[in-house]
PDB file of N, CA, C and O in Angstrom:
ATOM      1  N   MET A   1     153.305 106.683  79.915  1.00  0.00           N
ATOM      2  CA  MET A   1     152.638 107.266  78.745  1.00  0.00           C
ATOM      3  C   MET A   1     152.142 106.163  77.815  1.00  0.00           C
ATOM      4  O   MET A   1     151.022 106.227  77.308  1.00  0.00           O
ATOM      5  N   ALA A   2     152.973 105.161  77.596  1.00  0.00           N
ATOM      6  CA  ALA A   2     152.600 104.096  76.670  1.00  0.00           C
ATOM      7  C   ALA A   2     151.366 103.347  77.174  1.00  0.00           C
ATOM      8  O   ALA A   2     150.488 102.979  76.393  1.00  0.00           O
ATOM      9  N   GLU A   3     151.313 103.126  78.485  1.00  0.00           N
ATOM     10  CA  GLU A   3     150.155 102.411  79.027  1.00  0.00           C
ATOM     11  C   GLU A   3     148.875 103.231  78.861  1.00  0.00           C
ATOM     12  O   GLU A   3     147.822 102.692  78.519  1.00  0.00           O
ATOM     13  N   ALA A   4     148.977 104.543  79.107  1.00  0.00           N
ATOM     14  CA  ALA A   4     147.798 105.404  78.960  1.00  0.00           C
ATOM     15  C   ALA A   4     147.321 105.404  77.511  1.00  0.00           C
ATOM     16  O   ALA A   4     146.120 105.338  77.247  1.00  0.00           O
ATOM     17  N   ILE A   5     148.267 105.479  76.574  1.00  0.00           N
ATOM     18  CA  ILE A   5     147.893 105.472  75.156  1.00  0.00           C
ATOM     19  C   ILE A   5     147.261 104.127  74.793  1.00  0.00           C
ATOM     20  O   ILE A   5     146.291 104.071  74.038  1.00  0.00           O
ATOM     21  N   GLY A   6     147.822 103.046  75.339  1.00  0.00           N
ATOM     22  CA  GLY A   6     147.268 101.724  75.062  1.00  0.00           C
ATOM     23  C   GLY A   6     145.854 101.594  75.591  1.00  0.00           C
ATOM     24  O   GLY A   6     144.982 101.035  74.926  1.00  0.00           O
ATOM     25  N   LEU A   7     145.625 102.116  76.802  1.00  0.00           N
ATOM     26  CA  LEU A   7     144.280 102.048  77.378  1.00  0.00           C
ATOM     27  C   LEU A   7     143.307 102.887  76.561  1.00  0.00           C
ATOM     28  O   LEU A   7     142.174 102.472  76.315  1.00  0.00           O
ATOM     29  N   ARG A   8     143.753 104.069  76.143  1.00  0.00           N
ATOM     30  CA  ARG A   8     142.878 104.913  75.331  1.00  0.00           C
ATOM     31  C   ARG A   8     142.569 104.231  74.004  1.00  0.00           C
ATOM     32  O   ARG A   8     141.431 104.258  73.536  1.00  0.00           O
ATOM     33  N   GLY A   9     143.587 103.620  73.399  1.00  0.00           N
ATOM     34  CA  GLY A   9     143.377 102.930  72.128  1.00  0.00           C
ATOM     35  C   GLY A   9     142.399 101.781  72.285  1.00  0.00           C
ATOM     36  O   GLY A   9     141.531 101.574  71.437  1.00  0.00           O
ATOM     37  N   GLY A  10     142.541 101.027  73.383  1.00  0.00           N
ATOM     38  CA  GLY A  10     141.624  99.917  73.616  1.00  0.00           C
ATOM     39  C   GLY A  10     140.203 100.408  73.812  1.00  0.00           C
ATOM     40  O   GLY A  10     139.255  99.802  73.313  1.00  0.00           O
ATOM     41  N   ALA A  11     140.053 101.519  74.547  1.00  0.00           N
ATOM     42  CA  ALA A  11     138.716 102.060  74.790  1.00  0.00           C
ATOM     43  C   ALA A  11     138.105 102.557  73.491  1.00  0.00           C
ATOM     44  O   ALA A  11     136.925 102.323  73.229  1.00  0.00           O
ATOM     45  N   THR A  12     138.897 103.242  72.676  1.00  0.00           N
ATOM     46  CA  THR A  12     138.356 103.776  71.422  1.00  0.00           C
ATOM     47  C   THR A  12     137.961 102.644  70.487  1.00  0.00           C
ATOM     48  O   THR A  12     136.920 102.717  69.834  1.00  0.00           O
ATOM     49  N   THR A  13     138.780 101.597  70.412  1.00  0.00           N
ATOM     50  CA  THR A  13     138.427 100.473  69.547  1.00  0.00           C
ATOM     51  C   THR A  13     137.185  99.771  70.080  1.00  0.00           C
ATOM     52  O   THR A  13     136.332  99.336  69.305  1.00  0.00           O
ATOM     53  N   LEU A  14     137.080  99.658  71.415  1.00  0.00           N
ATOM     54  CA  LEU A  14     135.899  99.036  72.014  1.00  0.00           C
ATOM     55  C   LEU A  14     134.652  99.841  71.686  1.00  0.00           C
ATOM     56  O   LEU A  14     133.642  99.284  71.254  1.00  0.00           O
ATOM     57  N   TYR A  15     134.722 101.159  71.892  1.00  0.00           N
ATOM     58  CA  TYR A  15     133.556 102.002  71.606  1.00  0.00           C
ATOM     59  C   TYR A  15     133.242 102.009  70.115  1.00  0.00           C
ATOM     60  O   TYR A  15     132.072 102.036  69.733  1.00  0.00           O
ATOM     61  N   ALA A  16     134.269 101.984  69.265  1.00  0.00           N
ATOM     62  CA  ALA A  16     134.039 101.949  67.822  1.00  0.00           C
ATOM     63  C   ALA A  16     133.331 100.655  67.433  1.00  0.00           C
ATOM     64  O   ALA A  16     132.424 100.666  66.601  1.00  0.00           O
ATOM     65  N   GLY A  17     133.744  99.544  68.034  1.00  0.00           N
ATOM     66  CA  GLY A  17     133.085  98.273  67.759  1.00  0.00           C
ATOM     67  C   GLY A  17     131.635  98.291  68.204  1.00  0.00           C
ATOM     68  O   GLY A  17     130.757  97.818  67.483  1.00  0.00           O
ATOM     69  N   LEU A  18     131.373  98.835  69.392  1.00  0.00           N
ATOM     70  CA  LEU A  18     129.993  98.925  69.879  1.00  0.00           C
ATOM     71  C   LEU A  18     129.171  99.836  68.983  1.00  0.00           C
ATOM     72  O   LEU A  18     128.014  99.533  68.694  1.00  0.00           O
ATOM     73  N   ALA A  19     129.746 100.943  68.539  1.00  0.00           N
ATOM     74  CA  ALA A  19     129.026 101.867  67.655  1.00  0.00           C
ATOM     75  C   ALA A  19     128.691 101.185  66.333  1.00  0.00           C
ATOM     76  O   ALA A  19     127.595 101.364  65.801  1.00  0.00           O
ATOM     77  N   MET A  20     129.631 100.404  65.803  1.00  0.00           N
ATOM     78  CA  MET A  20     129.373  99.700  64.544  1.00  0.00           C
ATOM     79  C   MET A  20     128.287  98.655  64.736  1.00  0.00           C
ATOM     80  O   MET A  20     127.442  98.478  63.858  1.00  0.00           O
ATOM     81  N   LEU A  21     128.292  97.953  65.878  1.00  0.00           N
ATOM     82  CA  LEU A  21     127.247  96.969  66.148  1.00  0.00           C
ATOM     83  C   LEU A  21     125.888  97.650  66.244  1.00  0.00           C
ATOM     84  O   LEU A  21     124.906  97.153  65.693  1.00  0.00           O
ATOM     85  N   LEU A  22     125.822  98.780  66.937  1.00  0.00           N
ATOM     86  CA  LEU A  22     124.551  99.500  67.060  1.00  0.00           C
ATOM     87  C   LEU A  22     124.088  99.998  65.698  1.00  0.00           C
ATOM     88  O   LEU A  22     122.900  99.917  65.384  1.00  0.00           O
ATOM     89  N   ALA A  23     125.002 100.509  64.889  1.00  0.00           N
ATOM     90  CA  ALA A  23     124.633 101.014  63.567  1.00  0.00           C
ATOM     91  C   ALA A  23     124.125  99.884  62.679  1.00  0.00           C
ATOM     92  O   ALA A  23     123.124 100.045  61.981  1.00  0.00           O
ATOM     93  N   SER A  24     124.808  98.741  62.704  1.00  0.00           N
ATOM     94  CA  SER A  24     124.372  97.612  61.881  1.00  0.00           C
ATOM     95  C   SER A  24     123.018  97.093  62.353  1.00  0.00           C
ATOM     96  O   SER A  24     122.169  96.744  61.532  1.00  0.00           O
ATOM     97  N   ALA A  25     122.808  97.040  63.670  1.00  0.00           N
ATOM     98  CA  ALA A  25     121.519  96.594  64.202  1.00  0.00           C
ATOM     99  C   ALA A  25     120.413  97.558  63.793  1.00  0.00           C
ATOM    100  O   ALA A  25     119.316  97.127  63.436  1.00  0.00           O
ATOM    101  N   ALA A  26     120.690  98.859  63.840  1.00  0.00           N
ATOM    102  CA  ALA A  26     119.684  99.850  63.441  1.00  0.00           C
ATOM    103  C   ALA A  26     119.352  99.715  61.961  1.00  0.00           C
ATOM    104  O   ALA A  26     118.185  99.796  61.579  1.00  0.00           O
ATOM    105  N   MET A  27     120.360  99.512  61.128  1.00  0.00           N
ATOM    106  CA  MET A  27     120.110  99.357  59.694  1.00  0.00           C
ATOM    107  C   MET A  27     119.310  98.096  59.420  1.00  0.00           C
ATOM    108  O   MET A  27     118.400  98.111  58.591  1.00  0.00           O
ATOM    109  N   LEU A  28     119.637  96.998  60.109  1.00  0.00           N
ATOM    110  CA  LEU A  28     118.870  95.764  59.930  1.00  0.00           C
ATOM    111  C   LEU A  28     117.424  95.968  60.353  1.00  0.00           C
ATOM    112  O   LEU A  28     116.509  95.494  59.680  1.00  0.00           O
ATOM    113  N   ALA A  29     117.209  96.670  61.463  1.00  0.00           N
ATOM    114  CA  ALA A  29     115.846  96.927  61.932  1.00  0.00           C
ATOM    115  C   ALA A  29     115.088  97.762  60.908  1.00  0.00           C
ATOM    116  O   ALA A  29     113.930  97.470  60.608  1.00  0.00           O
ATOM    117  N   LEU A  30     115.729  98.801  60.365  1.00  0.00           N
ATOM    118  CA  LEU A  30     115.065  99.653  59.374  1.00  0.00           C
ATOM    119  C   LEU A  30     114.736  98.870  58.108  1.00  0.00           C
ATOM    120  O   LEU A  30     113.733  99.142  57.450  1.00  0.00           O
ATOM    121  N   LEU A  31     115.581  97.897  57.769  1.00  0.00           N
ATOM    122  CA  LEU A  31     115.320  97.114  56.559  1.00  0.00           C
ATOM    123  C   LEU A  31     114.270  96.040  56.792  1.00  0.00           C
ATOM    124  O   LEU A  31     113.430  95.797  55.925  1.00  0.00           O
ATOM    125  N   LEU A  32     114.305  95.389  57.961  1.00  0.00           N
ATOM    126  CA  LEU A  32     113.435  94.236  58.184  1.00  0.00           C
ATOM    127  C   LEU A  32     112.044  94.617  58.653  1.00  0.00           C
ATOM    128  O   LEU A  32     111.061  94.029  58.202  1.00  0.00           O
ATOM    129  N   VAL A  33     111.939  95.596  59.556  1.00  0.00           N
ATOM    130  CA  VAL A  33     110.635  95.922  60.139  1.00  0.00           C
ATOM    131  C   VAL A  33     109.635  96.408  59.091  1.00  0.00           C
ATOM    132  O   VAL A  33     108.514  95.899  59.073  1.00  0.00           O
ATOM    133  N   PRO A  34     109.971  97.365  58.214  1.00  0.00           N
ATOM    134  CA  PRO A  34     108.997  97.779  57.200  1.00  0.00           C
ATOM    135  C   PRO A  34     108.633  96.637  56.253  1.00  0.00           C
ATOM    136  O   PRO A  34     107.489  96.553  55.808  1.00  0.00           O
ATOM    137  N   ALA A  35     109.588  95.755  55.937  1.00  0.00           N
ATOM    138  CA  ALA A  35     109.302  94.639  55.042  1.00  0.00           C
ATOM    139  C   ALA A  35     108.305  93.682  55.688  1.00  0.00           C
ATOM    140  O   ALA A  35     107.436  93.135  55.009  1.00  0.00           O
ATOM    141  N   ARG A  36     108.430  93.481  56.995  1.00  0.00           N
ATOM    142  CA  ARG A  36     107.512  92.574  57.681  1.00  0.00           C
ATOM    143  C   ARG A  36     106.127  93.187  57.827  1.00  0.00           C
ATOM    144  O   ARG A  36     105.121  92.482  57.743  1.00  0.00           O
ATOM    145  N   ARG A  37     106.071  94.508  58.046  1.00  0.00           N
ATOM    146  CA  ARG A  37     104.783  95.148  58.305  1.00  0.00           C
ATOM    147  C   ARG A  37     104.172  95.755  57.043  1.00  0.00           C
ATOM    148  O   ARG A  37     103.218  96.528  57.132  1.00  0.00           O
ATOM    149  N   GLY A  38     104.706  95.416  55.875  1.00  0.00           N
ATOM    150  CA  GLY A  38     104.122  95.920  54.647  1.00  0.00           C
ATOM    151  C   GLY A  38     104.414  97.387  54.404  1.00  0.00           C
ATOM    152  O   GLY A  38     103.583  98.091  53.830  1.00  0.00           O
ATOM    153  N   SER A  39     105.575  97.864  54.826  1.00  0.00           N
ATOM    154  CA  SER A  39     105.984  99.253  54.610  1.00  0.00           C
ATOM    155  C   SER A  39     104.995 100.239  55.219  1.00  0.00           C
ATOM    156  O   SER A  39     104.754 101.300  54.643  1.00  0.00           O
ATOM    157  N   ALA A  40     104.428  99.913  56.358  1.00  0.00           N
ATOM    158  CA  ALA A  40     103.446 100.794  56.991  1.00  0.00           C
ATOM    159  C   ALA A  40     104.135 101.919  57.764  1.00  0.00           C
ATOM    160  O   ALA A  40     103.510 102.942  58.043  1.00  0.00           O
ATOM    161  N   LEU A  41     105.427 101.745  58.119  1.00  0.00           N
ATOM    162  CA  LEU A  41     106.110 102.747  58.933  1.00  0.00           C
ATOM    163  C   LEU A  41     106.689 103.873  58.094  1.00  0.00           C
ATOM    164  O   LEU A  41     107.025 104.930  58.628  1.00  0.00           O
ATOM    165  N   ILE A  42     106.812 103.665  56.790  1.00  0.00           N
ATOM    166  CA  ILE A  42     107.439 104.687  55.943  1.00  0.00           C
ATOM    167  C   ILE A  42     106.454 105.835  55.694  1.00  0.00           C
ATOM    168  O   ILE A  42     106.790 106.797  55.003  1.00  0.00           O
TER     169      ILE A  42
END
C-alpha cells in the first residue's frame, strides 16, 4: 500500500509540476506576444 501511495504521490507531483510549467509558459506567451506585435491579437 505504501509503495502504491508513494507512486501516486510522485505522479501527482510530477503532473502538477508540468501543469504549472505549462500555465506559466502560457501566461508568458500571453504577456509577451501582444507586447511584441503591438497588441494586435487583443
